[in-house]
Phi, psi and omega in degrees: 000136183293141176289152176295154184268129171248122176277120178265117184296117180276155181240142182277129176221155172261115176283130183055031179062017182224311192269117182288134180224163167240125183233156180234350180082124183298328180297325178295314180297319180297316180295319179294316184286315193258347177246311177283345180059047177232166180271115183277134177225118180282130183262127172285088196286091184201128183294350175290340187251344188196167173244161176298321179299319179296320179296317180296322179290333188270319191255157180257356178180167182223138169258113179272102193281166166288165181197157175288320179286149182252163173297134181293132183297342174299335180293342176233029168079023178239163183267136180290135171228175179301330182298336182278351176079206181272161183229162176221087186293333178294318176297315177307316186295332179267310193286321184296312175291331177298316178301313182297320178293319179297319178301314182296320186276336187089012179285125189288144170217154173239120179265135182231121175054256176303324178297323173301317179291323175306314184296316180298315181292319179302328181266013173099010181270180180227172185229148166279139180288333184207104183301318188293347179272355180276143180302131176081000181264153177270168173276112182264002184288159174300135174303136185289338183236168177109175179285169176300319179299320180290325180289327182261011182294155180290128190236336178207163178277146167242127177260126179249163187286137175301128177080001179275177183295327178288323174300318178300318182288312186279335186071019181203159177260355175228129178227156180257131186226166169277178177203125186214042185231152177257321182268172179192173184293130172262297175241126178294142176290167177302130180074001176283124176254119175277109188259345182215146181227151168283168180302333180272006178094357180293129176298133185232344182215129181223162167211169181262121182298135175063017174286141182283350183234188181284120182229019183294136181218142184230149182277346179268189184243086182286349179292338178291122177056038189297328182287336187250330179286125186296328180287313180295318184299311183291331177293314179290328176295318178295319176298315179300320178297319179296320179295315179299320179295320178297315181298319179296319178296318179296319178295321178298318180295320179295322177295321179295324181291325184267347184280000000 
């Protein structure tokens, strides 16, 4: 039997500063295929190629990936400055309405880093352009030097709420995570529940209140070493279970229509 399809949100990059590409990162595909047990498909996230309705009809879940480009601040009523970094308006045009539709339908998604920020903005929230410039906050950005292992090493604790959905997944209220982000939540969106924080108070884990499906999103990068890291593994396993349940439900409905 075919595995359910997970759409991995692709990001636009210029290869060698010339050739336009859409990439999803091999770690994302590996986590989806080998931990969530789903079929990974990288999406060229651009409204010139697809509609949100087509994506919803095609896929059984979505991995909202991290990215170098940030959500454009116009999406939450602020003016772009250099502090906000680079943007990908094509991704904004697809992912923000996709999140809202998934929330309404119960179609599962897992938000990661930029994807975590997508979810907050899609639900009406806003972002700080640079966390490390806020009083009392740490620098959460990727270290500029070192090996890939050193850049993705576990760097701080995240505390999640007792009895909340992340506690259910992790089996603990404190987990150790990596951190590779510059921006972060300023104002939570409507129905956004901040369920986990870093030691400096930065929001690190969210979900959408009263959503019928899986909406867990994290500010760190669980795709790194997902098969071996105990925190990452159970998060992707929980996401995979939600995707499999959605696919089974969709298949049942199709059988009822044809039966």
